[in-house]
N, C-alpha and C positions, 0 to 999 in steps of 0.2 A: 504494500500500500504506500503510495507516494506521500511524503511529508507535506503538510500544508504550510509550514513555516520553516525557513532556513536562515542561517546566519550568513550575512554578507558584510563586506567592508566597503565603506564609502570614503572618498577623498573629500575633505572639508574645503579644499581649494577649488577643485574643478568638478566635483560631483561624480567622478568616475567610480564604477562599481566593480569590485573584484571578489572572487570566492575565497581568497587567502590573504592573510596579512603580510605586508612587507614594509620595510623601513622607508622605502621611497615609492611614491605613486608612479605606476608604469605609464600613465597618460601625460601628466604635467611635470613630473620630476620633483614634486615637493616632498620634503622629508618629514617623517612623523606626522603625516596628515590623515592617515587611514584610521577610521573608527568603526567598531563593530556594531551592527544593528540586526535585529530580527525582522525579517520581511515575510508577510503573509502572502503566499502564492495562490491561495484559494480563490481570491477575487480576480476576475478577468474583466478588463475594461472592454466595453462594447466598441467595435470599430465599424466605421462606415464601409459599405461595399466599394471596392476599388473601382468598379464600373461606374459608380455614381460621381466620381471625382474627375473633373475635367479642368485643364488649365485655361486661363483667360488671356487673350491678346492684350498687350500693353496699350495699344492704340484704342482699345475699346473701353479702357478704364477711365472713368470720369472723376476727377479730383477737384473739389471745390476749394476756394481760398481758405487757408488755415484760420479757424475760429478759435479764439482763446477766451477762457473765463477768467476775469480779473478777480483776485482775492481781496481787492481794496486795501492791501498792505503793500506799499510800494517796494519795500525792501525784499519782500517775498516774491513779488512779481518780477523784480530785477533778476533774481537768481534763477527763476523758472524760465526766463527768456521772454517775459511779457505777459505771462498768465498761464493758466492750466489748460492743456489741450484735452478736449473730450476723448475718452477712450484710452488715455495714457495711464501708465502705472508709475507711481513716484515712491521711492524708498527714502525715508527720513531716519537717519541714524544718529546716535549720540550717546554720551555717557548717561547713566542713571541720574535723574534729578537735574539734568541740564536744561529742561524746559521743552522737550519735544511735544508732550501732550498739551501743554499750555499753548504753544504756538498753533497747533492744529485746532484746538478748541476755539481760539481767537479767529482762526480762518473760517471755522464753521459759523461763527457769529457774523462776520462780514458777508459771507456768502448768503446766509439766511436773510440778511437785511436787503440783499439784492434779489429776493424772491427766488432763490435757487434751492431746490430740495436737496438736503444733505442727510446722510445716515452715518452715525458714529457708532461703530461696533467696538466694544471694550471687552477684553478677556482678562483684564487685570483689576479693574475697579468696579464697584457697585454703582447703581444709579444714583444713590445718595452721595457718594464720593464725587462723582462727576458734577452733580448739582451744586455741591459746595464750591468747587473750583469755578463753575460757571457764574455763580453769584458774585464771586470776587472779580471776574472779568468784566461783567456788565449785563446789559439787557439782551435777552434772546426772544425770538418770536416762535411761531408754531411750525416753521419750516425745517426744524432740526428734529430728527428721530433718533432715539437712543436704543441700543440693543446690547445687553450683556450676554454674550454667547461665545463659545469656543468651538462648537461643532460646525464645520464648514458646510456640511449638507444643509443644516438648518439655516445658516447665514445665506447660502445661495438661494434657497427657496424664498426667504423673506425679501431678498434684494430683487428677485425676479417678479415678485408680487407688487412691491412698493415702487420699484423703478426710480430710485433717486438719481440725481445728476452727478453727485459726488459721494463716494463711499470712503470712509476712513476706518482702517483696521489697526487697533492698538492692543497688542502688538502681534507680529507674525510668529514670534516664539511661543505664544500661548494657543495658537490655532492648531487643530488636529483634524485629520481626515480619517474616517473610519476604515477606509480601504487600505490604510497603512498601519501595520501592527506596532510600530515603534512609538515611543513616548513623544509628547509635544516638545518642540524645540530641537529634536534630533535632525540630523542631516536630511534623511528621507522625508520626514514630516514637513520641514520648512520648504523643501523643494516641491513636493506634491501640493502643499497648500498654496504656494505661490503660483503654481500651474493652474489651479482652480480659479484663483483670483484674476489671473491673466486672461482666462477664458471669459470671465464676467466683464472685464474691461473692454476687450476687443470685440466680443460678439454684441454686447448691449450698448457699447459706446459710453460707459460710465468711467469717469475719472476716479482712480483708486489710489489713495494714499496708504502706505504701509509704514508702520513704526517698527524699527529694528534696533535692538540693543547691540552695543559694541563690546568687544572683548578687551582685555588689558593691553593688547597690541594696537587697539584703535580701529579695528575692522569690525564690520557687522557680524554678529554671532551667527553661525550656521555655515552652509556651503558658500563658497565664493561664487558659485553659479547663480546665486540669488541676484547679485549685482548685474550679471550679464543678462538676466531675463527681463528686468524692469527697464523702463524707458529713461528714467531720471534717478540719479542717486545724489542725495543731499546729506551733508554732515553738519550737525549742530555742534560747534566747538566752543571752548571757553572753560574757565575754572568755575565750578558751580558755587564756590565761595566768593567769587567776584561778581560784579553786577553786569558786565558786558558779555554778550554772546555774539558769535559770528556764524552765519549760515553760509556754507560754501558748497558749490556744486562740483562734483567730481566726474559726473557723467550726465549728459543731456542730449537726447536725440532731437530736441526741438529748440535748442539755443546754445549759447556759449557756456563753457565751463570755467571761465575766468572771473565771472562776477561773484561778488560776495554781498551779503546783507548783514547789517550791524544792528543789534538790538540791545536794549538795556532792561534787565529784569527788575521790576518794581512790584509793590504790593498788589496792584491791579492787573498784573500780567506783564507781557513784553511790550515795550515801547520802542518804536522805530527811532534810530539815530540818523537824522537827516544829513548832518555834517560830521562824519567821523573824524576828520582832521582836527577840528576844534576840540573834540572830546579827547583825542589821544594826546594832545599837547597841553591839556588843562593841568595846571599845577607844576609846569616845567620850571626848574630852578634857574635863576639868573646868575651870570658870571661864575658858573660852576665848571670845573675842568671835566673832560671826558663826556660832555653832553653835546650832541649835534643832532640837528633835525634833517631828515631826508624825506624823499618822496617815493612811494611805491605805487605802481599801477595795478589795480585789481580790476581786470577787464577794461572797461572804458572810464573807470573812476580813479582819479588820483587821490591817494591818502597820505597825509603827512604824519610821520611818526618820529618819536625821539629815540635815538640810539644812545645808550649809556655805557660807559666803560670805566672799569676800575683796575688800575695797575699798581701792584704793591710788591715789595720785595718779599720773597718767600723765605720761610724758616726751615724748609725741608730740602732734601736732596733733589727731588723732582718737582718742578713748579706745576701749579694747578691751572688748568684752562677750563672755563665754563661758559656756555652760550645758552641764553634763554630767548626763544623767539626767532632765532636764526640758525643757520647750519653750522654745527660745531666744526666740521672739517674745513669749511670755508674760512672760519675765523683763524684756524691754525695756518692756513695758506697765506692769509693777509699778514699774520705775524712774521712769517718767513720773508715776505716781500718787504716789510718795513726794516727787517734786519739787513737786507741786501740792497737797500735804497741807494741810488747813485745820483750825483749831480752831473747831468749830461753836459752842461756847458763847461764846467770846470774839470770834467772827466775824473772824478774822484768819488770814493765811497763816502756816504754820509748816513749810513744806517744807524739805528739805535739797537742796543743790545737788550734783549728781553728774555734771555735764557735763564735768568735768576729771578724772574718776577712771576707772580700769580696774575692771571688776566681773566677778568670777568666782563662779559658783554651781555647786555640786556636790552630788549625792545620794550619800552614802557607801554602799558595799556593792555597787555595780555594777548596781543595779536602776534601771529607767526608769519614771517615773510621769508621767502626763498629766492626772491628776485636778485639777480646779480647787480642791479642798479644801486643797491645799498652798500656795495663794496667800499667805495670811496669814503662814505660817511663813517663806516665801521673802522676803517684804517685810521682816519683822522681822529676819531674818538679815542682810540688806543694811544695815538701819539699825543693828543692833548692831555690825557691823564698821566702819561709817563713824564712829559716835560712840564706838567702843571701850567699849561697855557689855556686859559679860558677862551672859548670861541664866542664871538658876538652872537647874542640871542636873535638878531635879525638876519642871520645867515642860514641858508639852506644848501645842502650838498648832495649830489647824486652822481653816479658814474660807475662803470665796471672797471675793475683792475685786472690787468694781465700779469703773467708770471714775471715779466721783465720790468714791471712797475709802470707800464704805460696805462693811461686812462682811456678806455674805449667808449665809443658812443652808445647811447641807450635809445630805446624807442619812445615815442610820444614825449619828447623833451618840451615841446611847446605847452602841452597840457600841464606838465609838472610845474613849469615856471609860472604859468598863469594862476595855478592854484596857490602857489607860494605868495604871489603878488596880492591875490585876493585876501589872504590872511595877514597881510601887513609886513611881509619879509622885505628887507631892503637889498640884500645881496644874495646871488645864486652862484655857487661854484659848480660848474658843469664841465663835461668833456669839450675840448676845443673843437672837435669834429661836429658838435651839435650847435655851434654858434650860428651857422647860417639859418637853421630852422627856427631860431628864437629872436632873430634880428628885428622883427617888427613889434616886439613887446617893449613898451616904454614904462617908465616909472619904477624900474628895479635894476640895480647894477649887476650885470652879468659878467662873470669872470670865467674865461675858458682856460683849462689846464690840460697839458698833454701828457704829463706823468705825475707820479705821486709826490716828487720833490717840489714841483710847482704848486701843488695843492697845499703842501705843508707850509711853503713860503706865504701862500695866500692867507692862511689863518694865523700866521705868526706876525703879521704886520701890525 
């Protein structure tokens, strides 16, 4: 007699299924990613007759102009690419307590005020718990339906009967499909549950939001194939003990993945931050060494941030290096460039010795930036702290640094300088190769530098 259930192994990275465990996934090559699960083989899914399936000619397909549903939250719409596309599937991930459920409940409120039918399905909270949070957020109307359920068959039947325009699932790790024998949150359950929700979204044209918890590595818990199945992947970032949150898109089939949304957590919920640059620079010290303002481009939006550096003599054999908000390896590279700095005109070495110093670099405000355009500001902040030279508070610096100490051009220099001028900065130290692109901007002193030595001289005057 054939067994109805067997043990199989699933890869948490790619979802590949194997009959035996191995240290490395044979499909994607990931190490220690296979987990054992019991699969019920007694349930056979019904399949359509092959003879009933026919391809469609591309020229016969009619595609209307893309219609988007606005969430009435500008920061959220910015990250989504202009709004929610009907029939799309959006995954929202983030640490526990970061504000995922609060953001989506506020989105429900805005959509309901626009007379859009929304269904909120919760597998983690009771109706009373959701009501308490809703009272804190504000007034709701009768367009929002609540359902506390984890059985996907029941959820699918209710959705097909009610036919909402937007469906929110909180969270995917609590949903289970009776056709799968493993526990909720397992690799097979998450994969099959997402497949059912994908069918609901594509067949019925319902926009589906899925909440996903993240692991300690910062990725959504469950198989990596989950991110491949959905249309959009958003990550809610930030320290839950701090007030500011950043919504970042890492995948979007209907828009750019470079945009970010900035929010502030308050008693009444999440508030949009219209001008992140002013917020990030709030409380900046004056005449302090190791503090320099730079500009980073997040999509089409320039954001000014403060880079802080502290250089102190170490008491240990090996000096310590620490970077918060930027790439640690990039900081080490910039330290090496500062030590090998040369005066090209005099043809002599003029580097600073940092081999016996602890170096700490921090981007104030809790934001993380990986753009190379902050290289020059980071290097000058380290130099300013080491030489105890305060940088004028009205100066902004940006530019990429090469291994030879040259300052390379960056993209969108005009937008960066314009944003600095708008916030009252008087001087901009930029790559000399970007001077032609900002020549029409008046009211701010623009200094072009070709190498790091010229930049050092510019802040030492």
